[in-house]
N, C-alpha and C positions, 0 to 999 in steps of 0.2 A: 586561358588558366582562370581558376576560380579562386577568389580569396574568402577563405573561412574563418569566421569568429568564434572563439571558444571561450568557455569561462575556466580559471583556473583556481585552485583551492591554494591560497598563498600565505595564510598563517593560521594557528590553531586558535579558536575562539575560547575566550574565558567566559563562560556561562553562555548566554545567547549569542548566536552568530550575529555579525554585523557585516556591512557591505565591504568594509576595509579587509575583512578575510578573504575576498575574492577579488581577481582582476581578470580584465579582458586581453586575450592575445589574439594575434592574426597569424594565419599561415598561408601560403600559397600551395594548393594542391597539385601534384604532378598529374600528367595525361594518363587516362585509363590503359590498363592492360588487360589481356583476355582473363574474363572472369571477374573483372571488376565492375561495379555500377556507381555512379554517383548520385546522392540524394541531398535534397534541400528540405531541412526540418520545418514542420508546420506547427508541432506541439511538442515539448518534453514535460515530463512527468516531475512533479515536486512530492518528495517523499521524506518522511521523518526518520526513515531507516539511514538517510545519508548523514543526518546528525551523529547517529550511532558510530558510522564507520569512520568520522572525523575522531570522535572520542577515543575509540580503540585503536586508530592506526590502520585501518584497512585501506583507507585513503589518505596516504602519506601527504605532508605538505609539500607543495610544489607540482602535485597532479592535476591533470584536468578533472573536472567535476563528472562524476559518473551518474547514470541514470538512464530511464528508456524513454524513446521518442518516436514520434508517428513521423515520418518524412515520405516526400515524394521522389520517386527515381525521375532524373532529369537527363541522364545520359547513361548507357548501358552498354556493356561487352559481356554481359551475362544474360543467357537465355531465359532463366528462370526468373529473373527480374526486368522486365521490360520497361521501357520508358513510359511514364503514365501511372503506374500503379503505386499504391501507397504502403510501406512497410513498417512494422515496429522492429526496433533494433536497439541494442544497449550502446547508445552514440555518447550519451552525457549532453551536457549544455552546450551544443555546437550548432551553427547555422548550416553548414555542410560537411559531409564526409564522403570518403571513399570505401565502399564495402565489398568485401569479398569473402563469402562464406568459406572457401576451402583454406584462406590463409588466415583468417581471424575468427576461430571458431567462438570466442567469447561475444562477438557481437550479437549472434543470436537472430540474424534477421528473417521475418517472415511475411508473407502477406496476410493482413487481418481479414478475416471474412465478414460479412454482413453489415459493412459500414455504408451500404448505399442508402441514401436519404436519410442517413443518421450523421451526428457530429463525429468526426474522426478521431477525437479525442477518447471516444468510447474504446478505442484500441490500447489506451493506457490504463483504463479503469475495469469497467465489468467485463470487457472483452481481451483483457491483457495481464499484466503482471498483478494487479489488484484483485482481479476476478479469481484468478487462479491461486493466488495466495489465499483467499476465503475458501474456495472452493476444496483445494487440498488439504490445506492446513486444519480446517475444521473437521472436513469429513475422514481423512485418513487418521488424524491423531486422536480427536474426539470419539469418533465412532457412533453419533448420536442415535438414540432410540425412542420411538414415538412415547409421547408423555413426559419425557424428561426435562428438566428445567435447565436451560442454556442462559449465561449470563455473559455479556459482551461488552467490554470496556472500550473507550473511543468508538462508541456505537455509530456516531454519526459521520465517522471518515469514511474514506473510500473501501476500504476492507470490512470495517465493522459493520457498516450498513448492510453489507453483501452477506458476511456471515449471518446476521439476524435473520434475513429473508430466506437464506437457505435452510437455516434451522426450522423456521416455520413450514417450509416445504416437506420437512422430514417431521411434521406433526410433534414439534417441540413446544413448549412454554417459553418464550423468550423474553429476557429482561435486558434492556439496555442501558448502560451508564454513559451520559453526555454532560456537557458543560454549559448549556443555557437552554432557556425556555423554547426558543425557536427550534432547536435541535430536537428538544423533547417532542414538540408538536410533530415534526416531519416524521421522526420515527415512529409514533404512532400511526401516522398516516399511512406508511408503507407497511404496517401490519405488526410491529413489535406489540407485545402483550401489556408490558410495563416498561415505563422508562424512569430512571433516577437522573435528577439533577445533582451532581456530587457538590455543587457550589451552594447549595441551600439545603440546610437541614444536616441531620447525621446519616452519613453512607450506611453506616451499620444498621441504624433502625428502619430507614428505608427500603434496604435490601431485604431485612426480616419480613418486612410488609409484602414486598413484591415477589418473594420467593419463600412462601409459608412451608413448602414441602423440603426445603433446602436446595442446594445446586448440585447438580449431576456433570455439568460440562461448562468450563469457563474458558472463553477465547480471549487472551489477554494481550492487549495493545500497549498497556502502560506501566506495568510493574508497581513498585512504590507501595505506598499506605494502601491504596484502594485493593491491589490485589491480595495484600494480607487480610483485610476485612473479607473478601471473598472467600479466601481460604479457610476462614474460621467457619464459614456456614457451608461447605462442601460436604456431600453425602459420602457414605461409605463407598469406596471404590470408584471415586469421581476422577474427571480425566480434565487436565489443563493443557491447552495449546498455547506456547507462548510465541508471539509473532513479533512483539517488540517492547520495549522498555522505555517509553517516551518520556516517562517522568523523571529518568535519571540522566536524559541526554545532556540537559543543561547544568548538571551538577546537583540535581535535588537529591538528598540521602533518604533512605528508607527510614520510617519512624518506628519500626518494629523490631526487637531485638532478637525474636527466636522464630525465624520463619520456618523452621524445619519442623516445629512441634504437630502441625495438623498433618503433615506428609505421613508421619509414622503412625498416628492413632487411628486415621481415617484410611491408610493404605491408598493414598491418592497417587495417581500417575502423572506426570507433568513431562512434557517434552517441548524443547524448541525445535524450530526448524527454519532453513531457508528453502524458499519455493523451488529454486532450482534442482532440488532433490528429485523433483517430478518433471525434469526436462523432456524425458523418454515419453511422456504422457501429455505433453503441453496441450496438442490440439484437441485432445479428448475433452480437456477442461474447457477450452474456448467454445467448443462445439455445445456442449451442455449447456453452458451459460447463454449462448446464444438462443438454444432452443427455449429456455426459460423467459428470455425477454421477448422474443417473438410471440410466446404464449401469453404474454402479460403478468407473468408469475415472478419478475424480477424487475425491479425500478431502479435506475442508474441516474445519480444527480453528478454535475459537475460544478466547481469553481472555478472560472477561466480568470486567469492574469494576463495583462496584455504587455507585450515588449520585451525583446531580449534583453535590453540594458537594465530592466526591472527585475532581473531573475532573483538576486540575492534579498530584495525586499520583499518579493514575492514567497521566496523559501521561509523567511521568518515568519511572515504572517501565516503561513500554514503550519509552522510550529506552534504558535500561540493558540491555534484552534479556531481561526477566524473563517476557515473553509468549512463548507458543509459537502460531503461526498468527495468525489476525487479532486484534487488541487492540480491543475495543468497550468502552463504557461504557453500563451499563443505567441510564437515568434512574430 
């Protein structure tokens, strides 16, 4: 028998989450049945969206913490997932789990291609949920055209850094918004044309200088005041892809009273999305992202936190923006 440890969400945060909002439980896993396979987690993803789930009740208090993992198959009664392969699946913050694709479709397990000789955490970043969020969420909603100006908020994060690079591959002028000089330097190193540090000086004035022809596409990871400033400078028929609203996750209000004004006058199209809309095309995105990585056209970076027991602390660190690129925890 295998004893699994898992993190539970036990109380709603008041503002920024704290370790006391989580607790560890243990459970004994049953023997495998036909079609089952047992995995041991190597990495799990740390995602800002989890804070949003807590805030709006998608993750009820008393539930296991949700999220994507990279895990090794250590016992199997399923021919498609033999012992020794690494899978990506929606397991949450757990050390072990029993999977069965025919019984639990929400787990979405698949073998990640292209990990040989690379960090397996890549399967949570550019070759996983973050990569497909950038790929589909930007290309399908913004539909960028060569020469257009693209702005990306939280640009040094797992998704934003990929969106900017994909926009450059489509011959766009790319402006990133980030929160430290280290992040500004890294984004310029990977090809962003201009990068704004929103913590230094006026975002409005910096953005006017960085995007003198106005903004055609905005990939929005933050919401709040920054998003309202970007909207002011959108061009006619601009497109906004809303991936996240991290500025409001800990209760920060928007400072602008009339967010609809620019939508009407500039006939802007804005659309929110959940990446699993494109579940039926999942491997299409992974294969294209892998091709760009193999060609040296796409750079991926990770911030790796260590230790299963440190998960809540690592999660808060990620929410504060301490990471560059994809934030993962190594179990």
